[in-house]
N, C-alpha and C positions, 0 to 999 in steps of 0.2 A: 505492499501499500504506499503511496505518497503522501508526505504527510505537510508537505507545505502548505503556507497559507493560503486560502480560498478567497479571492475575490467575488465570487459570483456565490449569493446563499443557496442555502438545501431546499432541495423543491419539497413542494406539500403533495399525498395524497389525498384522493377526494371521494375516496373509497375503499372499500376491500379488492381484493387480486380474488380472480375468479376463475374457473374452467371453464373455458368458452366451447370445448369439443374434447374431450379425453379418443384422440384419435390413433393413440397409442404409437406414433409416428416412430417410425426405425431411427429416422435422422429430419425432424423438423428443422426448418431453416427457409431463406428466401422469402423474408416477410412484405409486402407491399400495398402501399394503402392503394386503393382505387379510387379518384375522386369522383370521377363518371360516373363508375358503377356503384360508388358508396359499401365498399366491399374489399376483403382483406385478400390475396391474393396469396399463398405460403404453399412449401413446396417440402415431402417428404424424396431425401433426395435419392439414398438406396434403395426405398420402394418405387423410384421412378413414378411419383405423381404427382400430379399438381391439385393444389386443393383451393376453393375462392368460399369465403363466410359472409354472409350478409351480415349485417348485427340488427337490421330494419325488423326482418322478420326470421332473422336465426335460420336460414337455407343456408342450404352446403352443394357444394358441386366438386368433384373432381376426376381430373382426366388419367389417362392413365401412357406413358410413351416406353420405346422400346429402350430407353438408356436415361444413364441419371439427368434429371434437371434439377437446377443448383441456385438460381438465381432468375427474379423478373422485374421488369420494369415495365411500365406503358407506353406506346406510342404518343407523339405528339400528334401528328397528321393524320396518322392512321387508323382503324380499329386494329385491337390485338396488342402483341406483347411483344418485345424484345426477350430474348431468357437465354442461359447459358446450358448449354445442354453436356455432355459427358467432353465431346471434342471441340465444344469452343461457343460460339456466338449464333443464335437461330431468331427466327418469328416464328409467331403461332399464334392462332387465333381463336378464342376457346371459344367463340360465337360459331366456329366450321367446328364442329367438333369429329366430320368424317378426313378431314385438311391437317398431313404430315407436318409438322414441323419442318421450314425450312432453314438450311445451314447457310449462313452468311460468309463466314470465314472459321474457318481451324485451323489456328496459328502454329502449332504443334503436334502434325501427324506420326514422326518417328520416335514419341515419349506414348507407346501406349500403355503404360501402367500411371499413368497420369488422368486426372479428371478433370473439370471444372468445380470450382467452390462460390464462394460469396461474390457479390458485387452489386452494384447499383449504378445510377446516370447521376452525373454532375449538371448544375444550373446551364452548362452550354450542350445540354442534350448528349451527351457523350458518354457511353457505356465501358465503366471499368470491371473487369475480371480478372479472377484472377486464378493460376492453375493449382494443381498440388499433387500428389506421390498420394494413391488407393490406399495405402498402406500407411500415409499417415507417417514416414519414416525419411525417406529420402528425401536431401532438397531439390528435387529436381521442378518445381515448380515456379511459376513467372507472374508479373502483376503485368496486364497488358490494358490499352485504352482505342477502345472502338468505337471511329466517328461516324457521324453519318455518312458522311461523301466513302464508306466503305477502306478508308485507312485501319490498318490496326498499328499499333504502335505496343513495344516492350519497352515497360521501363522499369523493371526490378528483376532479378534474379534469386536463386538459389534458397526459394521456399521449400519447407514439407508440408505446409500448411496455412494455405493465405485465406484471412477471414477481412471482411470491411468491404470496402473504406467507407469513412464518412469525410463530413465537411466542417470547415468554421462555417458562420455565416455569412460571413463574408467570400467565403469559396477560395480564400487565399492561403489555407492549410488544408493540407489533405491528410488525413490519419490512418493508419491500414496496421492491423494484425498481423502477425509473424505466430500463429499459435503457440506451435511447439515449442519455442523457445521464450515462450511468456511474454513475449515482448511488442509494445505497441511503440510504432512509429510516427513521426510526425516528417510532411516535405511541406517544402512552399510550393507553392505554383502560380505558374504565369496561365489567368484564366484565360488569355486570349488562347495560347496556342498548346494550352494542356501539358507543357512542360512542367516535370519538378526538378526540386533543387534542395541543397541545405540538408538532406535526411540528418534527422538525427532521432535517438531513445525520447519517446517521451513521457513513457511508461512501462516501468518493469513489476508483474504480479510476485508476488510471494509464494514461494514455493508451492505451500498448502492452501494458495490462494485459487486455485485452478488454472483454466488456459482460457485468455482472451478470444472470444467468438466473434457474434456478428455485433453491431452497435450502429446508435443512431446517434442527431443532435437534436437538442428540444428546443424549443421558442426562443428561449433563455441562451440558448448557445453552447448548452450543456452536455458531455456525453454520457451518453447511454452502454454499458458493456458488458455482453453477456458473458458467463463464466461456466465455461464447459469444464464440470468436478467438483464445483462449488456451492452449488442450490441458489445462486443468487444471479442480480444484475446491481452494478454499480454506475452512480451517477458521478459525473467528474468535472471539474474548475478546467476550463479550454485551455487556459495558458499555463497553470500551476501545475496540472493532473491530480490535485488535493483531492480527493474520496469524499464527496459532499454526502451520500445518501446509498443506503444497500435495501435494495429490496429483495428478501428472501422468497422462496421459492419450494413448493413439496416436492419437487424430484430435484437430482444432482446435477444433468448434464441441460443444462439453459444454453439456449443455442443463440437466437438470435430476437430482434428486438424491431417493432418500427412503430410510429403514432399514425393514428386513424383517427375514423369516430365524425359525425357529423361537425363538430367542434374542435376537430382535430385534437383532444386529448384526452385521448384512449388509447394507452403505450399497449399492442401487442406483442405478444411472446414465445418461441417457440421451444419446444426441449425434446431432447432425443430418449428414446429406451435403447440404443444401440448400447455395447459395453456392459451394461447391467449384469448381475448373475441374477438366479431363478430367484433367490431369497430377496435379491435386492429389490429385484419384480413386483414382489410378492409387498412388500414395503412401500414402494412407491407406486400406486397403481392410478399415479397421473404423467406418469413418465410418457414423453412422445405427446402429451398434449397440448392444444391454444390457448393460451392464459392471456388474460387481461384486464389492467388495473387504469383508473381514471387519475390524471395527474394534472394540477394547479398549472396552465399558462401553458400547456401541451406542446406539441410538434409542428411542424412546418411540413408542408405537403411535398410529397416527393416528388422529384424532378422526372421531367418525362424526356425519352432516347429523339431524338432529332430537334431538340431545340424549342 
């Protein structure tokens, strides 16, 4: 835990944590709130499923894929989504369930033991996605930026498990989780070009604090980071990285989070049943569930692909 003095206040919860969907996801991830549909998209990576939950009526929908799907963002001027599948970036329109996903780019076809993991769009409509070793051991993963014009740029290599990113409110700092090393890094961002510079360690988790997984930024600029293996999400000051708040959940593998809801004050949280013993699964019946909690001030809308 970083113990530097915080500049921003701690958040305030507006109600209790609840489980919205006891999905028993093997590896829940990829949270993305759709403003158009007023619904949350999320994925079960290992089970190759895309899910959608609509809070207004509690309805659920799911789509099955032939390979892992790991991250989701909406398109700005076209229907449907940009997603990361096992091998790279693709388009998928849930309104056309008979249509297969359409690959846009596969940046590392020679790395057959890799798959893509977390990702999201920046404010300029560029999709950032990271690859990883499927066994979470070899540092064969990289961080890519896929632009709406089809260009794909590699920004970082040597990653075993990539997670994030998220950005400061002005978009000039990007945060990224190198999960296996328990480190969160920050870069300076040239928002016009998307180029990164001045990489530095922003936070390192303590040994018994789990591993930094997915994360998001709230409307005050605070970072919320999911802890794999530590049953919590922590909220941090964006400059000092000081921990401001710790939200405890009823299962240990917490994987991702995103703000949504009609007033953007609901934080949706995914989890995973993967890696738990039979005894642990019995003790944690909500493992792999989709959770939600309301937070004062809320978050900001997810960026769309294509500007």
